[in-house]
PyMOL CGO cylinders between C-alpha atoms (Angstrom):
from pymol import cmd
from pymol.cgo import CYLINDER

trace = [
    CYLINDER, 97.24, 112.33, 90.49, 96.10, 115.13, 92.76, 0.3, 1, 1, 1, 1, 1, 1,
    CYLINDER, 96.10, 115.13, 92.76, 98.22, 117.02, 95.22, 0.3, 1, 1, 1, 1, 1, 1,
    CYLINDER, 98.22, 117.02, 95.22, 98.07, 116.09, 98.91, 0.3, 1, 1, 1, 1, 1, 1,
    CYLINDER, 98.07, 116.09, 98.91, 96.15, 118.37, 101.25, 0.3, 1, 1, 1, 1, 1, 1,
    CYLINDER, 96.15, 118.37, 101.25, 98.16, 121.01, 103.04, 0.3, 1, 1, 1, 1, 1, 1,
    CYLINDER, 98.16, 121.01, 103.04, 99.72, 120.08, 106.38, 0.3, 1, 1, 1, 1, 1, 1,
    CYLINDER, 99.72, 120.08, 106.38, 97.75, 122.89, 108.08, 0.3, 1, 1, 1, 1, 1, 1,
    CYLINDER, 97.75, 122.89, 108.08, 94.44, 121.43, 106.91, 0.3, 1, 1, 1, 1, 1, 1,
    CYLINDER, 94.44, 121.43, 106.91, 95.49, 117.99, 108.11, 0.3, 1, 1, 1, 1, 1, 1,
    CYLINDER, 95.49, 117.99, 108.11, 96.40, 119.40, 111.51, 0.3, 1, 1, 1, 1, 1, 1,
    CYLINDER, 96.40, 119.40, 111.51, 93.14, 121.35, 111.80, 0.3, 1, 1, 1, 1, 1, 1,
    CYLINDER, 93.14, 121.35, 111.80, 91.10, 118.23, 111.03, 0.3, 1, 1, 1, 1, 1, 1,
    CYLINDER, 91.10, 118.23, 111.03, 92.85, 116.22, 113.76, 0.3, 1, 1, 1, 1, 1, 1,
    CYLINDER, 92.85, 116.22, 113.76, 92.66, 119.14, 116.21, 0.3, 1, 1, 1, 1, 1, 1,
    CYLINDER, 92.66, 119.14, 116.21, 88.90, 119.55, 115.69, 0.3, 1, 1, 1, 1, 1, 1,
    CYLINDER, 88.90, 119.55, 115.69, 88.32, 115.85, 116.44, 0.3, 1, 1, 1, 1, 1, 1,
    CYLINDER, 88.32, 115.85, 116.44, 90.61, 116.05, 119.48, 0.3, 1, 1, 1, 1, 1, 1,
    CYLINDER, 90.61, 116.05, 119.48, 88.53, 119.00, 120.76, 0.3, 1, 1, 1, 1, 1, 1,
    CYLINDER, 88.53, 119.00, 120.76, 85.46, 116.78, 120.83, 0.3, 1, 1, 1, 1, 1, 1,
    CYLINDER, 85.46, 116.78, 120.83, 83.89, 117.39, 117.42, 0.3, 1, 1, 1, 1, 1, 1,
    CYLINDER, 83.89, 117.39, 117.42, 82.65, 114.39, 115.49, 0.3, 1, 1, 1, 1, 1, 1,
    CYLINDER, 82.65, 114.39, 115.49, 84.34, 113.44, 112.24, 0.3, 1, 1, 1, 1, 1, 1,
    CYLINDER, 84.34, 113.44, 112.24, 81.25, 114.60, 110.35, 0.3, 1, 1, 1, 1, 1, 1,
    CYLINDER, 81.25, 114.60, 110.35, 81.25, 118.00, 112.06, 0.3, 1, 1, 1, 1, 1, 1,
    CYLINDER, 81.25, 118.00, 112.06, 84.96, 118.45, 111.42, 0.3, 1, 1, 1, 1, 1, 1,
    CYLINDER, 84.96, 118.45, 111.42, 84.55, 117.52, 107.76, 0.3, 1, 1, 1, 1, 1, 1,
    CYLINDER, 84.55, 117.52, 107.76, 81.62, 119.90, 107.29, 0.3, 1, 1, 1, 1, 1, 1,
    CYLINDER, 81.62, 119.90, 107.29, 83.47, 122.74, 109.02, 0.3, 1, 1, 1, 1, 1, 1,
    CYLINDER, 83.47, 122.74, 109.02, 86.62, 122.31, 106.89, 0.3, 1, 1, 1, 1, 1, 1,
    CYLINDER, 86.62, 122.31, 106.89, 84.73, 121.53, 103.65, 0.3, 1, 1, 1, 1, 1, 1,
    CYLINDER, 84.73, 121.53, 103.65, 86.45, 118.17, 103.21, 0.3, 1, 1, 1, 1, 1, 1,
    CYLINDER, 86.45, 118.17, 103.21, 85.17, 114.61, 103.09, 0.3, 1, 1, 1, 1, 1, 1,
    CYLINDER, 85.17, 114.61, 103.09, 84.52, 112.54, 106.17, 0.3, 1, 1, 1, 1, 1, 1,
    CYLINDER, 84.52, 112.54, 106.17, 86.96, 109.96, 104.78, 0.3, 1, 1, 1, 1, 1, 1,
    CYLINDER, 86.96, 109.96, 104.78, 89.71, 112.60, 104.77, 0.3, 1, 1, 1, 1, 1, 1,
    CYLINDER, 89.71, 112.60, 104.77, 89.09, 113.33, 108.45, 0.3, 1, 1, 1, 1, 1, 1,
    CYLINDER, 89.09, 113.33, 108.45, 88.98, 109.60, 109.25, 0.3, 1, 1, 1, 1, 1, 1,
    CYLINDER, 88.98, 109.60, 109.25, 92.23, 109.03, 107.36, 0.3, 1, 1, 1, 1, 1, 1,
    CYLINDER, 92.23, 109.03, 107.36, 94.02, 111.92, 109.10, 0.3, 1, 1, 1, 1, 1, 1,
    CYLINDER, 94.02, 111.92, 109.10, 92.93, 110.81, 112.58, 0.3, 1, 1, 1, 1, 1, 1,
    CYLINDER, 92.93, 110.81, 112.58, 94.05, 107.24, 111.79, 0.3, 1, 1, 1, 1, 1, 1,
    CYLINDER, 94.05, 107.24, 111.79, 97.35, 108.45, 110.30, 0.3, 1, 1, 1, 1, 1, 1,
    CYLINDER, 97.35, 108.45, 110.30, 98.10, 110.56, 113.37, 0.3, 1, 1, 1, 1, 1, 1,
    CYLINDER, 98.10, 110.56, 113.37, 97.21, 107.69, 115.71, 0.3, 1, 1, 1, 1, 1, 1,
    CYLINDER, 97.21, 107.69, 115.71, 99.27, 105.08, 113.81, 0.3, 1, 1, 1, 1, 1, 1,
    CYLINDER, 99.27, 105.08, 113.81, 102.36, 107.08, 112.80, 0.3, 1, 1, 1, 1, 1, 1,
    CYLINDER, 102.36, 107.08, 112.80, 102.31, 110.13, 115.04, 0.3, 1, 1, 1, 1, 1, 1,
    CYLINDER, 102.31, 110.13, 115.04, 102.76, 112.29, 111.94, 0.3, 1, 1, 1, 1, 1, 1,
    CYLINDER, 102.76, 112.29, 111.94, 100.51, 113.91, 109.38, 0.3, 1, 1, 1, 1, 1, 1,
    CYLINDER, 100.51, 113.91, 109.38, 103.12, 114.11, 106.62, 0.3, 1, 1, 1, 1, 1, 1,
    CYLINDER, 103.12, 114.11, 106.62, 101.91, 113.19, 103.15, 0.3, 1, 1, 1, 1, 1, 1,
    CYLINDER, 101.91, 113.19, 103.15, 103.21, 109.97, 101.65, 0.3, 1, 1, 1, 1, 1, 1,
    CYLINDER, 103.21, 109.97, 101.65, 105.44, 110.32, 98.57, 0.3, 1, 1, 1, 1, 1, 1,
    CYLINDER, 105.44, 110.32, 98.57, 103.57, 110.21, 95.29, 0.3, 1, 1, 1, 1, 1, 1,
    CYLINDER, 103.57, 110.21, 95.29, 104.52, 108.93, 91.89, 0.3, 1, 1, 1, 1, 1, 1,
    CYLINDER, 104.52, 108.93, 91.89, 106.55, 106.13, 90.44, 0.3, 1, 1, 1, 1, 1, 1,
    CYLINDER, 106.55, 106.13, 90.44, 109.87, 105.54, 92.22, 0.3, 1, 1, 1, 1, 1, 1,
    CYLINDER, 109.87, 105.54, 92.22, 111.45, 104.50, 88.90, 0.3, 1, 1, 1, 1, 1, 1,
    CYLINDER, 111.45, 104.50, 88.90, 111.24, 100.75, 89.24, 0.3, 1, 1, 1, 1, 1, 1,
    CYLINDER, 111.24, 100.75, 89.24, 109.57, 98.76, 86.54, 0.3, 1, 1, 1, 1, 1, 1,
    CYLINDER, 109.57, 98.76, 86.54, 109.82, 95.66, 84.44, 0.3, 1, 1, 1, 1, 1, 1,
    CYLINDER, 109.82, 95.66, 84.44, 112.53, 97.13, 82.24, 0.3, 1, 1, 1, 1, 1, 1,
    CYLINDER, 112.53, 97.13, 82.24, 114.84, 98.39, 85.00, 0.3, 1, 1, 1, 1, 1, 1,
    CYLINDER, 114.84, 98.39, 85.00, 116.93, 95.23, 85.01, 0.3, 1, 1, 1, 1, 1, 1,
    CYLINDER, 116.93, 95.23, 85.01, 117.40, 95.06, 81.25, 0.3, 1, 1, 1, 1, 1, 1,
    CYLINDER, 117.40, 95.06, 81.25, 118.50, 98.63, 80.44, 0.3, 1, 1, 1, 1, 1, 1,
    CYLINDER, 118.50, 98.63, 80.44, 122.12, 97.61, 79.99, 0.3, 1, 1, 1, 1, 1, 1,
    CYLINDER, 122.12, 97.61, 79.99, 121.17, 94.63, 77.85, 0.3, 1, 1, 1, 1, 1, 1,
    CYLINDER, 121.17, 94.63, 77.85, 119.04, 96.88, 75.61, 0.3, 1, 1, 1, 1, 1, 1,
    CYLINDER, 119.04, 96.88, 75.61, 121.86, 99.37, 75.14, 0.3, 1, 1, 1, 1, 1, 1,
    CYLINDER, 121.86, 99.37, 75.14, 124.33, 96.60, 74.27, 0.3, 1, 1, 1, 1, 1, 1,
    CYLINDER, 124.33, 96.60, 74.27, 121.82, 94.90, 71.96, 0.3, 1, 1, 1, 1, 1, 1,
    CYLINDER, 121.82, 94.90, 71.96, 121.13, 98.09, 70.03, 0.3, 1, 1, 1, 1, 1, 1,
    CYLINDER, 121.13, 98.09, 70.03, 124.84, 98.92, 69.84, 0.3, 1, 1, 1, 1, 1, 1,
    CYLINDER, 124.84, 98.92, 69.84, 125.49, 95.46, 68.38, 0.3, 1, 1, 1, 1, 1, 1,
    CYLINDER, 125.49, 95.46, 68.38, 122.57, 95.55, 65.93, 0.3, 1, 1, 1, 1, 1, 1,
    CYLINDER, 122.57, 95.55, 65.93, 121.26, 99.12, 65.41, 0.3, 1, 1, 1, 1, 1, 1,
    CYLINDER, 121.26, 99.12, 65.41, 118.67, 98.17, 62.78, 0.3, 1, 1, 1, 1, 1, 1,
    CYLINDER, 118.67, 98.17, 62.78, 116.48, 96.24, 65.27, 0.3, 1, 1, 1, 1, 1, 1,
    CYLINDER, 116.48, 96.24, 65.27, 112.90, 97.47, 65.49, 0.3, 1, 1, 1, 1, 1, 1,
    CYLINDER, 112.90, 97.47, 65.49, 110.89, 97.90, 68.67, 0.3, 1, 1, 1, 1, 1, 1,
    CYLINDER, 110.89, 97.90, 68.67, 108.79, 94.87, 67.79, 0.3, 1, 1, 1, 1, 1, 1,
    CYLINDER, 108.79, 94.87, 67.79, 111.91, 92.73, 67.37, 0.3, 1, 1, 1, 1, 1, 1,
    CYLINDER, 111.91, 92.73, 67.37, 113.34, 94.00, 70.66, 0.3, 1, 1, 1, 1, 1, 1,
    CYLINDER, 113.34, 94.00, 70.66, 110.03, 93.29, 72.41, 0.3, 1, 1, 1, 1, 1, 1,
    CYLINDER, 110.03, 93.29, 72.41, 110.06, 89.72, 71.09, 0.3, 1, 1, 1, 1, 1, 1,
    CYLINDER, 110.06, 89.72, 71.09, 113.69, 89.21, 72.15, 0.3, 1, 1, 1, 1, 1, 1,
    CYLINDER, 113.69, 89.21, 72.15, 112.96, 90.53, 75.65, 0.3, 1, 1, 1, 1, 1, 1,
    CYLINDER, 112.96, 90.53, 75.65, 110.12, 88.04, 76.02, 0.3, 1, 1, 1, 1, 1, 1,
    CYLINDER, 110.12, 88.04, 76.02, 112.18, 85.15, 74.67, 0.3, 1, 1, 1, 1, 1, 1,
    CYLINDER, 112.18, 85.15, 74.67, 115.50, 85.78, 76.40, 0.3, 1, 1, 1, 1, 1, 1,
    CYLINDER, 115.50, 85.78, 76.40, 114.51, 87.50, 79.65, 0.3, 1, 1, 1, 1, 1, 1,
    CYLINDER, 114.51, 87.50, 79.65, 110.86, 86.52, 80.11, 0.3, 1, 1, 1, 1, 1, 1,
    CYLINDER, 110.86, 86.52, 80.11, 109.94, 90.20, 80.24, 0.3, 1, 1, 1, 1, 1, 1,
    CYLINDER, 109.94, 90.20, 80.24, 106.65, 90.86, 78.47, 0.3, 1, 1, 1, 1, 1, 1,
    CYLINDER, 106.65, 90.86, 78.47, 106.00, 94.55, 77.88, 0.3, 1, 1, 1, 1, 1, 1,
    CYLINDER, 106.00, 94.55, 77.88, 104.04, 96.59, 75.38, 0.3, 1, 1, 1, 1, 1, 1,
    CYLINDER, 104.04, 96.59, 75.38, 106.02, 98.18, 72.59, 0.3, 1, 1, 1, 1, 1, 1,
    CYLINDER, 106.02, 98.18, 72.59, 105.09, 101.66, 73.86, 0.3, 1, 1, 1, 1, 1, 1,
    CYLINDER, 105.09, 101.66, 73.86, 106.76, 100.93, 77.23, 0.3, 1, 1, 1, 1, 1, 1,
    CYLINDER, 106.76, 100.93, 77.23, 109.91, 99.89, 75.43, 0.3, 1, 1, 1, 1, 1, 1,
    CYLINDER, 109.91, 99.89, 75.43, 109.70, 102.97, 73.24, 0.3, 1, 1, 1, 1, 1, 1,
    CYLINDER, 109.70, 102.97, 73.24, 109.50, 105.28, 76.28, 0.3, 1, 1, 1, 1, 1, 1,
    CYLINDER, 109.50, 105.28, 76.28, 112.54, 103.60, 77.84, 0.3, 1, 1, 1, 1, 1, 1,
    CYLINDER, 112.54, 103.60, 77.84, 114.53, 103.96, 74.64, 0.3, 1, 1, 1, 1, 1, 1,
    CYLINDER, 114.53, 103.96, 74.64, 113.64, 107.65, 74.45, 0.3, 1, 1, 1, 1, 1, 1,
    CYLINDER, 113.64, 107.65, 74.45, 114.78, 108.14, 78.07, 0.3, 1, 1, 1, 1, 1, 1,
    CYLINDER, 114.78, 108.14, 78.07, 118.05, 106.44, 77.15, 0.3, 1, 1, 1, 1, 1, 1,
    CYLINDER, 118.05, 106.44, 77.15, 118.44, 108.78, 74.18, 0.3, 1, 1, 1, 1, 1, 1,
    CYLINDER, 118.44, 108.78, 74.18, 117.90, 106.05, 71.60, 0.3, 1, 1, 1, 1, 1, 1,
    CYLINDER, 117.90, 106.05, 71.60, 115.31, 106.28, 68.84, 0.3, 1, 1, 1, 1, 1, 1,
    CYLINDER, 115.31, 106.28, 68.84, 113.86, 103.27, 67.07, 0.3, 1, 1, 1, 1, 1, 1,
    CYLINDER, 113.86, 103.27, 67.07, 112.17, 102.62, 63.77, 0.3, 1, 1, 1, 1, 1, 1,
    CYLINDER, 112.17, 102.62, 63.77, 108.42, 102.08, 64.02, 0.3, 1, 1, 1, 1, 1, 1,
    CYLINDER, 108.42, 102.08, 64.02, 108.18, 99.37, 61.35, 0.3, 1, 1, 1, 1, 1, 1,
    CYLINDER, 108.18, 99.37, 61.35, 110.55, 96.85, 59.91, 0.3, 1, 1, 1, 1, 1, 1,
    CYLINDER, 110.55, 96.85, 59.91, 112.00, 97.59, 56.45, 0.3, 1, 1, 1, 1, 1, 1,
    CYLINDER, 112.00, 97.59, 56.45, 109.84, 94.83, 54.90, 0.3, 1, 1, 1, 1, 1, 1,
    CYLINDER, 109.84, 94.83, 54.90, 106.54, 96.36, 56.09, 0.3, 1, 1, 1, 1, 1, 1,
]
cmd.load_cgo(trace, "trace")
């Protein structure tokens, strides 16, 4: 994801339009897209501010509610594989996730898992 435009550029775009320039002229003068100018004028009109919205994932996902359960489950039965945990999550909690998502959560929790069951 790209970085938001600087606040000064946002302000200049709105100021140029307020001075009577068209959105196209303002965009050409600042070397930005017309959509950017449109968005900044609309943002200023609707919110009164030109501050950039926060970017990124706020940390909520499908697995947020089952972190504690996962930790307890692994503590009770450490030999469980990611595939087995994924199947249990779907069966017991109705949470269907890809094994890689579960793997990333386990790594964040400081837990490592086997990739394959012992029989494979």
